BAMAR-388947 format. One record per residue (C-alpha): chain; y, z, x. Coordinates in Angstrom, 3 decimals, padded with zeros to 6 digits. Each point is the difference from the previous one (the first is absolute). Layout:
N
+--------+----------+----------+----------+
! cadena !    north !       up !     east !
+--------+----------+----------+----------+
!      A !        Y !        Z !        X !
...
+--------+----------+----------+----------+
END
This chain:
252
+--------+----------+----------+----------+
! cadena !    north !       up !     east !
+--------+----------+----------+----------+
!      A !  031.286 !  017.066 ! -043.634 !
!      A ! -003.169 !  001.897 !  000.268 !
!      A !  002.738 !  003.191 ! -000.950 !
!      A !  000.654 ! -002.197 ! -003.016 !
!      A ! -003.739 ! -000.041 ! -000.837 !
!      A ! -000.027 ! -003.729 !  000.646 !
!      A ! -003.234 ! -000.763 !  002.087 !
!      A !  000.646 ! -002.682 !  002.649 !
!      A ! -001.753 ! -003.081 ! -000.544 !
!      A ! -001.878 ! -002.339 !  003.228 !
!      A !  003.326 ! -002.162 !  000.012 !
!      A !  002.179 !  003.116 !  000.678 !
!      A ! -002.547 !  001.500 !  002.718 !
!      A ! -000.096 ! -003.653 !  001.722 !
!      A !  003.880 ! -000.090 !  000.039 !
!      A !  000.115 !  003.363 !  001.274 !
!      A ! -002.609 ! -000.514 !  002.618 !
!      A !  001.824 ! -003.298 !  001.102 !
!      A !  003.272 !  001.954 !  000.336 !
!      A ! -001.126 !  002.957 !  002.202 !
!      A ! -001.898 ! -002.360 !  002.319 !
!      A !  003.148 ! -002.133 !  000.386 !
!      A !  002.144 !  003.078 !  000.401 !
!      A ! -002.683 !  000.990 !  003.080 !
!      A ! -001.033 !  003.387 ! -002.347 !
!      A ! -003.418 ! -000.366 !  000.539 !
!      A ! -001.437 !  003.284 ! -000.662 !
!      A !  001.724 ! -000.545 ! -003.436 !
!      A ! -001.327 ! -003.380 ! -000.452 !
!      A ! -003.686 !  001.266 !  000.733 !
!      A !  000.443 !  003.047 ! -002.381 !
!      A !  001.321 ! -002.346 ! -002.877 !
!      A ! -003.465 ! -002.275 !  000.805 !
!      A ! -002.012 !  002.779 ! -000.251 !
!      A !  001.371 !  001.234 ! -003.183 !
!      A !  000.088 ! -003.268 ! -001.456 !
!      A ! -004.004 ! -000.009 !  000.855 !
!      A ! -000.625 !  003.384 ! -001.601 !
!      A !  001.739 ! -001.134 ! -003.119 !
!      A ! -002.611 ! -002.969 ! -000.044 !
!      A !  002.491 ! -002.802 !  000.994 !
!      A ! -000.993 ! -002.603 !  002.402 !
!      A !  002.302 !  000.041 !  002.850 !
!      A !  001.856 ! -003.155 !  001.016 !
!      A ! -001.294 ! -001.649 !  002.727 !
!      A !  003.443 ! -000.547 !  001.157 !
!      A !  001.160 !  003.313 !  000.093 !
!      A ! -003.214 !  001.206 !  002.002 !
!      A !  000.733 ! -003.017 !  002.677 !
!      A !  003.683 !  001.091 !  000.264 !
!      A ! -001.496 !  003.186 !  000.694 !
!      A ! -002.214 ! -000.952 !  002.442 !
!      A !  002.597 ! -001.922 !  001.929 !
!      A !  002.457 !  002.818 ! -000.341 !
!      A ! -002.431 !  002.318 !  001.958 !
!      A ! -000.681 ! -002.409 !  002.748 !
!      A !  003.619 ! -000.436 !  000.510 !
!      A !  000.255 !  003.806 ! -000.051 !
!      A ! -002.450 ! -000.017 !  002.852 !
!      A ! -002.152 !  002.130 ! -002.579 !
!      A ! -003.142 ! -001.919 !  001.096 !
!      A ! -002.830 !  002.408 ! -001.232 !
!      A !  001.392 !  000.319 ! -003.155 !
!      A !  000.502 ! -003.618 ! -000.399 !
!      A ! -004.100 ! -000.381 !  000.956 !
!      A ! -000.558 !  002.526 ! -002.316 !
!      A !  001.530 ! -001.792 ! -002.837 !
!      A ! -000.946 ! -003.231 !  000.572 !
!      A ! -003.856 !  001.286 ! -000.019 !
!      A !  000.754 !  001.296 ! -003.167 !
!      A !  001.642 ! -003.234 ! -001.574 !
!      A ! -003.234 ! -001.938 !  001.064 !
!      A ! -002.457 !  002.695 ! -001.409 !
!      A !  001.748 ! -000.022 ! -003.156 !
!      A ! -000.334 ! -004.075 !  000.061 !
!      A !  003.776 ! -000.543 !  000.727 !
!      A !  000.604 ! -002.272 !  002.718 !
!      A !  003.343 !  000.120 !  001.836 !
!      A !  001.496 ! -003.511 !  000.210 !
!      A ! -000.377 ! -002.085 !  003.381 !
!      A !  003.500 !  000.961 !  001.066 !
!      A ! -000.373 !  003.771 ! -000.393 !
!      A ! -003.956 ! -000.233 !  001.631 !
!      A !  001.669 ! -001.996 !  003.527 !
!      A !  002.654 !  002.432 !  000.170 !
!      A ! -002.565 !  003.067 !  000.012 !
!      A ! -002.326 ! -001.865 !  002.341 !
!      A !  002.785 ! -000.886 !  002.408 !
!      A !  001.335 !  003.702 !  000.030 !
!      A ! -004.183 !  001.112 !  000.129 !
!      A ! -000.612 ! -002.151 !  002.959 !
!      A !  003.313 !  000.879 !  001.730 !
!      A ! -001.158 !  003.756 ! -000.324 !
!      A ! -003.384 ! -001.427 !  001.509 !
!      A ! -001.879 !  000.930 ! -003.017 !
!      A ! -001.863 ! -003.470 !  000.181 !
!      A ! -003.138 !  001.592 ! -001.551 !
!      A !  001.451 !  001.237 ! -003.384 !
!      A !  002.044 ! -003.406 ! -000.112 !
!      A ! -002.875 ! -002.299 !  000.182 !
!      A ! -001.956 !  002.319 ! -002.546 !
!      A !  002.828 ! -000.183 ! -002.810 !
!      A !  000.235 ! -003.551 !  000.331 !
!      A ! -003.784 ! -000.559 ! -000.710 !
!      A ! -000.073 !  002.472 ! -002.624 !
!      A !  003.242 ! -001.790 ! -001.522 !
!      A ! -001.308 ! -003.505 !  000.875 !
!      A ! -003.143 !  001.152 ! -002.167 !
!      A !  001.740 !  000.966 ! -002.881 !
!      A !  002.078 ! -003.335 !  000.091 !
!      A !  003.016 !  000.538 !  002.204 !
!      A !  000.463 ! -003.691 !  001.547 !
!      A !  001.251 !  000.233 !  003.445 !
!      A !  002.790 ! -002.246 !  001.322 !
!      A !  000.997 ! -001.890 !  003.205 !
!      A !  001.906 !  003.101 !  000.684 !
!      A ! -002.742 !  002.718 ! -000.613 !
!      A ! -002.177 ! -001.870 !  002.937 !
!      A !  003.238 ! -000.095 !  002.323 !
!      A !  000.204 !  003.588 ! -000.499 !
!      A ! -004.012 !  000.937 ! -000.181 !
!      A ! -001.251 ! -002.527 !  002.937 !
!      A !  001.897 !  000.907 !  003.094 !
!      A ! -000.305 !  003.469 ! -000.685 !
!      A ! -003.792 ! -000.327 ! -000.803 !
!      A ! -000.557 ! -002.139 !  003.338 !
!      A !  002.313 !  002.694 !  002.059 !
!      A ! -002.171 !  002.379 ! -000.900 !
!      A ! -003.370 ! -001.710 !  001.214 !
!      A ! -001.372 ! -000.486 ! -003.225 !
!      A ! -000.187 ! -003.719 !  000.538 !
!      A ! -002.965 ! -000.712 ! -002.229 !
!      A !  002.202 !  001.283 ! -002.856 !
!      A !  003.033 ! -002.077 !  001.714 !
!      A ! -002.514 ! -003.254 ! -000.309 !
!      A ! -000.757 !  001.097 ! -003.681 !
!      A !  003.586 !  000.264 ! -000.931 !
!      A !  000.642 ! -003.359 !  001.571 !
!      A ! -002.291 ! -001.570 ! -001.452 !
!      A !  000.802 !  001.320 ! -003.592 !
!      A !  003.667 ! -001.237 !  000.473 !
!      A ! -001.418 ! -003.566 !  000.918 !
!      A ! -002.024 !  000.501 ! -003.068 !
!      A !  002.608 !  001.109 ! -002.318 !
!      A !  002.136 ! -003.007 !  000.984 !
!      A !  002.219 !  000.827 !  002.755 !
!      A !  000.910 ! -001.942 !  002.669 !
!      A ! -000.525 !  002.698 !  003.042 !
!      A !  002.842 ! -000.119 !  002.442 !
!      A ! -000.184 !  000.324 !  004.043 !
!      A !  000.577 !  003.985 ! -000.143 !
!      A ! -003.310 !  000.536 ! -002.202 !
!      A ! -001.785 ! -002.030 !  002.819 !
!      A !  001.897 !  001.798 !  002.669 !
!      A ! -001.035 !  003.362 ! -001.551 !
!      A ! -003.648 ! -000.998 !  000.337 !
!      A !  000.058 ! -001.750 !  003.180 !
!      A !  001.740 !  002.868 !  001.362 !
!      A ! -002.550 !  002.546 ! -001.088 !
!      A ! -002.806 ! -001.992 !  001.160 !
!      A !  001.125 ! -000.330 !  003.570 !
!      A !  000.697 !  003.845 !  000.034 !
!      A ! -003.544 !  000.493 ! -000.917 !
!      A ! -001.200 ! -002.096 !  003.025 !
!      A ! -001.228 ! -002.859 ! -002.761 !
!      A !  001.848 ! -002.882 !  002.019 !
!      A ! -002.464 ! -002.942 ! -001.408 !
!      A !  000.519 !  001.240 ! -003.420 !
!      A !  003.856 ! -000.053 !  000.740 !
!      A ! -000.103 ! -003.485 !  001.448 !
!      A ! -002.054 ! -001.188 ! -002.663 !
!      A !  002.387 !  001.128 ! -002.811 !
!      A !  002.685 ! -001.166 !  001.913 !
!      A ! -001.776 ! -003.455 ! -000.263 !
!      A ! -000.710 !  000.896 ! -003.209 !
!      A !  003.808 !  000.404 ! -000.888 !
!      A !  001.006 ! -003.615 !  001.425 !
!      A ! -002.776 ! -001.778 ! -001.860 !
!      A !  000.755 !  001.217 ! -003.344 !
!      A !  003.453 ! -001.249 !  000.414 !
!      A !  001.573 !  002.881 !  001.103 !
!      A !  002.196 ! -000.593 !  003.041 !
!      A !  000.602 !  003.011 !  002.002 !
!      A !  003.791 !  001.036 !  000.846 !
!      A !  001.148 !  001.259 !  003.407 !
!      A ! -000.535 !  003.675 ! -000.942 !
!      A ! -003.729 ! -000.592 ! -000.469 !
!      A ! -000.301 ! -001.941 !  003.344 !
!      A !  001.815 !  002.820 !  002.166 !
!      A ! -001.975 !  002.661 ! -001.957 !
!      A ! -003.280 ! -001.556 !  000.845 !
!      A !  000.968 ! -000.756 !  003.398 !
!      A !  001.387 !  003.599 !  000.576 !
!      A ! -003.811 !  000.948 ! -001.153 !
!      A ! -001.841 ! -002.377 !  002.418 !
!      A !  002.232 !  001.385 !  002.722 !
!      A ! -000.756 !  003.635 ! -001.374 !
!      A ! -003.757 ! -000.583 !  000.377 !
!      A ! -000.072 ! -002.164 !  003.245 !
!      A ! -000.421 ! -003.254 ! -001.637 !
!      A !  002.287 ! -001.899 !  001.929 !
!      A ! -001.818 ! -003.418 ! -000.238 !
!      A !  000.074 !  000.137 ! -003.785 !
!      A !  003.841 !  001.336 !  000.428 !
!      A !  001.140 ! -002.959 !  002.176 !
!      A ! -001.857 ! -002.316 ! -002.531 !
!      A !  001.755 !  001.149 ! -003.071 !
!      A !  003.474 !  000.289 !  002.213 !
!      A ! -000.506 ! -003.935 !  000.600 !
!      A ! -000.829 ! -000.644 ! -003.920 !
!      A !  003.049 !  002.399 ! -000.860 !
!      A !  002.179 ! -002.460 !  002.090 !
!      A ! -001.620 ! -002.895 ! -001.362 !
!      A !  000.891 !  001.061 ! -003.539 !
!      A !  003.852 !  000.187 !  001.012 !
!      A !  000.025 !  003.812 !  000.697 !
!      A !  001.640 !  000.590 !  002.928 !
!      A ! -002.118 !  002.980 !  002.012 !
!      A !  002.529 !  002.453 !  001.648 !
!      A ! -000.240 !  000.644 !  003.618 !
!      A ! -001.362 !  003.527 ! -000.178 !
!      A ! -002.601 ! -001.596 ! -001.921 !
!      A ! -001.077 ! -002.611 !  002.419 !
!      A !  000.503 !  002.487 !  002.776 !
!      A ! -002.618 !  002.409 ! -001.469 !
!      A ! -002.263 ! -002.364 ! -000.379 !
!      A !  000.678 ! -002.051 !  003.421 !
!      A ! -000.837 !  003.616 !  001.769 !
!      A ! -003.181 !  000.786 ! -001.619 !
!      A ! -001.353 ! -003.165 !  000.711 !
!      A !  000.879 !  000.015 !  003.580 !
!      A ! -001.435 !  004.090 !  000.185 !
!      A ! -003.444 ! -001.790 ! -001.268 !
!      A ! -000.058 ! -002.900 !  001.909 !
!      A !  001.212 ! -003.029 ! -001.866 !
!      A !  002.410 ! -000.916 !  002.281 !
!      A ! -000.056 ! -003.824 ! -001.151 !
!      A !  000.809 !  000.818 ! -003.813 !
!      A !  002.444 !  002.694 !  001.149 !
!      A !  001.661 ! -003.128 !  001.940 !
!      A ! -000.273 ! -002.309 ! -003.002 !
!      A !  001.547 !  002.688 ! -002.346 !
!      A !  003.016 !  000.480 !  002.611 !
!      A !  000.534 ! -003.840 ! -000.320 !
!      A ! -000.169 !  000.192 ! -003.775 !
!      A !  002.705 !  002.644 !  000.313 !
!      A !  002.274 ! -002.191 !  002.284 !
!      A ! -000.280 ! -002.729 ! -002.337 !
!      A !  000.547 !  002.021 ! -003.378 !
!      A !  003.100 !  001.308 !  001.733 !
!      A !  001.215 ! -003.717 !  001.219 !
!      A !  000.091 ! -001.072 ! -003.763 !
+--------+----------+----------+----------+
END
């Protein structure tokens, strides 16, 4: 086309970019996007999304980060699925800070996070110890109309326990129930384990009882570690009651 003196138009460039990305030829796709820009065409958002996604899939995370930053600075937002893919890769690589900054920047420019965004970001942020940021994301999800599911609560509860903020963890767990979001088995098991690790054996015993009453049968090892902890801290009566509960659970 070029040799015949026919200048490619925006549609031609867009088609070529999409084709290069679909074929995994990311270097060629990026070159075409750059050439489009140099000729005064606005590169297609879809082509940019495909390139970011392709770079992520190829493990070229630094290039994906740079290109995503370039997109936002140019006022071009990735679609939410592309953002989620990049955010997940960043979080898995331990680059939570960049993911948080990119989300803030993209959101300020009009990106609307979906529930998958929060599902990716919140646990990673909480695991990194950024508890207040995790709370901010949690309440942003609620404000956006999303119903928080147990794993979002669990991520914050676990982070609070790891930080020694058990009172806050227990309060947030209580809030989870009063807001009509009943805990599931993994949440109960996680909370009991965190109580044990923190030496909070009485609370661990109480949550085991609550777990049983909710219809989730605790496993024998969970009972054993809590009973042992109660005995070591002199709470023999409570330890015996827990042993009786274990026997009744086994008998059902």
